N, C-alpha and C positions, 0 to 999 in steps of 0.2 A: 772746368778750369776758370778761374776769375779772368774777367776781361782786362782788368788793369794789371800790367806787368810790374813787378818789383824791380827797380834799377839794381843791376849787379853791383856788389860791393858797397851798397848803401847801408845805413844803420838798420833799415827795415830788412834788408837782405840777410845780414848777420843775425838779427833777432829771429828771423824765420828759420834759419839753419840751426840756431840754438834750440828752438822749440822742437824742430824736427828730430834733433838728437835726443832730446828728453823723451819724446814719444817712441823713438826707436829702441832705446835701451832699457828704460824702467820696466815696461810691461814684458819685454822679451826675457830679460834676466829673471824676473819674477816667475814667469811661466815654467821655467826649468828648475825651480827650487828643489823638487824631489831628486833630480839627478845631481844637483850641486850638493845637497845634503849628504847623500850616500858617498859621493866623491870625497867631500871634506872629511867625513868620518873615517873613510878607508885610508886617506892620506895620513891622518893622525895615528890611527891604529889599524894596520893592514889586516889584523886577525879578526876584526870586529864582524865583518861580513865576508862570506866566501865569494860572493858575486853581487852585482847590482840588483838582480832579481831577488836574491835571498835577502838583501838589505831592505828592499821595499816590503817584502813579506813580513820581516821581523819588526819593522817600524809600525806597519799597520796592525800587527797582532798586539803590540805593546802600547801603542799610542793612538790607534785609529787612523783614518784617512787624513785627518787634520795634522797628524804628526809628520806627514810627508812635506808639509809646508812650513816646518820650523825655520824661522829666520826670514820669512818672506817679507815682513814689514821693513826690516833693515835693508834687505836686498832692493826693494822697490825704491826706497828713498835714496840710498847710496848710488845706485846705478842710474837713477833719473838725473841726479846732480852731475854724475860723471859723464853721462851721455850728452847732456846739454853743453858741458864744458868742452868735451872732446870734439864734438862735431862743430860747435860754434867757433872755438879757438882755431880749429884746423882750417876753416875757411878764411879766418882772419890772417893767420900766419902764412898760409899758402899764397894769398894775394900779396902780403907784405914782403915775403922773401922773393917772390917772383919780381916785384918791383925793385927790390934791393940789388939783384944781380943783373937786371935788364932782360928785355924780352928774348934776345938771342940766346943768352945763356940759360934762361928759365926753360926754354923749349929744348935746348940741347941736353941739359942736365936736369930735366924735370923730375926724375926719380930722386935726385938729391934734394930737390925742393920739397917733394912729398915726405921724405924721411925727416927732414928738419922741421917741417910744419907739424907733422903728427907727433914727433917727440916733444916739441914745445907745448902742444895742446894737451897731451896726456900728463905732462909734468904738473900743469896747473889743475887739470881735472881731478887728479888723484888727491889733491888737498881737500877736495869736497867729499871724495869717496872714502878716504881712509877711516874716519871715525865710525862710519856705518858698516864698513867691512870688518872692523874689529868686533863690533857688537854681533854682527852676523855669524862670524866664525866662532866666537865664544859661545853663542847660543846653540849653534848647530853641533859643535863638537863636545858639548857637555851633556851627559846623560844621567839623570833627566835634564831637559833643557835648562840652561842658565837662567832664563826668565820666560814668562808666558807670552810676552808681547814686546814690541819694539820700544815703547816708551819706558816700560819697567826695566827692560834690558839695558837701555841707555843709562837710566838713572842708577841702576845697580852697578854697572860697569864703572861709572864715574865715582860712585861711592867707595868702591873697592880699589880702584887703580888710579883715580884722579883723572883730570882732563888730559894730562900728558900721556896717560896710558892709551888714549884713543889713537895716538899717533905712533905707538911703539912699533907698528908694522909698516911705517911709511916707506922706509928704504927698501925692504923686500917687495913692497907693493910697486914702487917705481921700477925695480928690477924685473918685475913680472909684467907690468902694464905698459911700460914705455916700449920695450922691444915688441910686445904684442901689438900695440897700436901702430908702430912703425911698419910692421909687416902687414897689418890689416889694411892700412890705407895705401901704402905704396904698391903692394901686390894687387889689391883691388883695382887701382888705377891701371896698372900694367895689364892685368888679365882682361879687363873690360876693353881696353884698347886693342888687344889681340883678338878678342871675340869679334869686334866690329871689322877688323881687317880681314877676317875669314868669311864674313857675310857678304852677299852679293851687292848690297846697297850701303850707302853711307848712313851714319847714325840718324841724321835729321829726316831721312826718308822713312824711318820706322815710326809706328804709333807710340804714344806714351806708354801704353800697356806693354808693348813689345820691349821698349827700352827698360822698363822696370823689371821685366823678366830677365833681361841681361844683367841687371843690377843684382838680382837674387842669385843667379848662377855664379857671377863673379865673386859675390860676397861669400857664398858657400865654399868655393875653392880657396879663397883667401883665408877663411876661417880654419881650414885644415892646417895651413902653414902656421897660422897664429898659435894654435893649440900646441903644436910641437915645439915651437920656439920658446913659449912662455911657461911650459909645464913645470920644469924644475923649480922655477921661482914661485909658481902657484903652490906647489907642495910645501915649500919653505915658509910661505906666508901663513898657511894653515898651521904648520908646526909651531912657528914663533908666536902667533896669536894665542895658541892653546897652551904652549909649554915653556914660554920664556920666564925665567926666574926673576923675582923681584930684585931690581938693581943691576941686572945683567945687561951688558951692552949688546947691541945687535950683532957685532962681530963675534962675541963670545958665545951668544946663543946659537948663531949659525954654525960655528965650529963644533959646538957640543952636539947639536942635533945631527949634523952631517956625520960625525964620528959614530953616532948611534945607528943611522939608517943606511949610510954608504951611498955610492953612486946609483945602484939599482933602485934604492928607495925614492930617489928623486923622480922616478918615472912611474910610480905607483898610480894607477887610475887613469893612465894616458888614453886608453881606448874610449872610455866613456866621455872623457873631456873632448876628444876629437869630434865625437858625435854631437856633443852639447855645443861646442864652440862653432862647429861648422854650421849647424842649424841656426844658432843665435846670430852669427855674423851675416848669413844669407838673409834672414828675416829682418835684421836691422837695416841693411842696405835697401831692402825692398820697401820697408816702412819709411825710411828717411827720404828716398828718392820719390816715392809715391806722394809724400807730403810736399816735397818741393814742387812736383808737377801740379798738385792741387793749388799751391800758392802762386803758381805762374812762373816757376823757375825751371831751368833745364836740369836733367838728371846729371849725376856725377860721372866723370870719366868719359873716355872715348872721343874727346874733342880737344 
């Protein structure tokens, strides 16, 4: 750990948290591209694969191992930007809203502060994620893939749908990601606090390694809640990015697609998403807090 401590709430502090968010989200989301690929394809066409395992086998048979990583480039870029914004802005807004309501109310209603800060952070972070999410979904749900790589995919997408098309899924993305992130951060903070309450010593008496272990456990549990809350919107994002008609409004597309798939269709692929998001969220908090410790900052939550 560096000897020089970074002052809390300084520009360097927020820059460190932003970099930590980038490192936590880009690589982790990219690592589960095979799961995401099968999930997205099953959301768009429930009959395409009978199961996740059958999906993997079919993709490998037709496209080889590299086929499992269709869309990985757009995933890495998009979620690196999103992670940087989400974690960096969360720290900014959490401190800002705490100061806005005062120390007494910030402590008494800290869950409200976490919810407001995470919602504000995700609102901004999704502006950076949305174009790459559109390219990712289009590439993954088109067989054969829409484009062989992220640059060609981006250029082809713009050529066919214009720059405005990159944001056609922004509202559904907000509907998916904002509740997801509100649950992710607020439940993480609450879960970590409860974990430390059940342990025999206070947080500061545990080593950095032990504290990051708590971060992973808290993150994994929080991820399960995240997956359940955001799954219907996740299905709709995949459907809209793949099946929205030219000139069709978001509301019209949503109504048309819902009429086709019904309420049960909004939950297609939930099992694999719970596993994927639980693992992702746990790893993200582990990486994020490990990086904060390396930089000389305290881990998140429990204090």
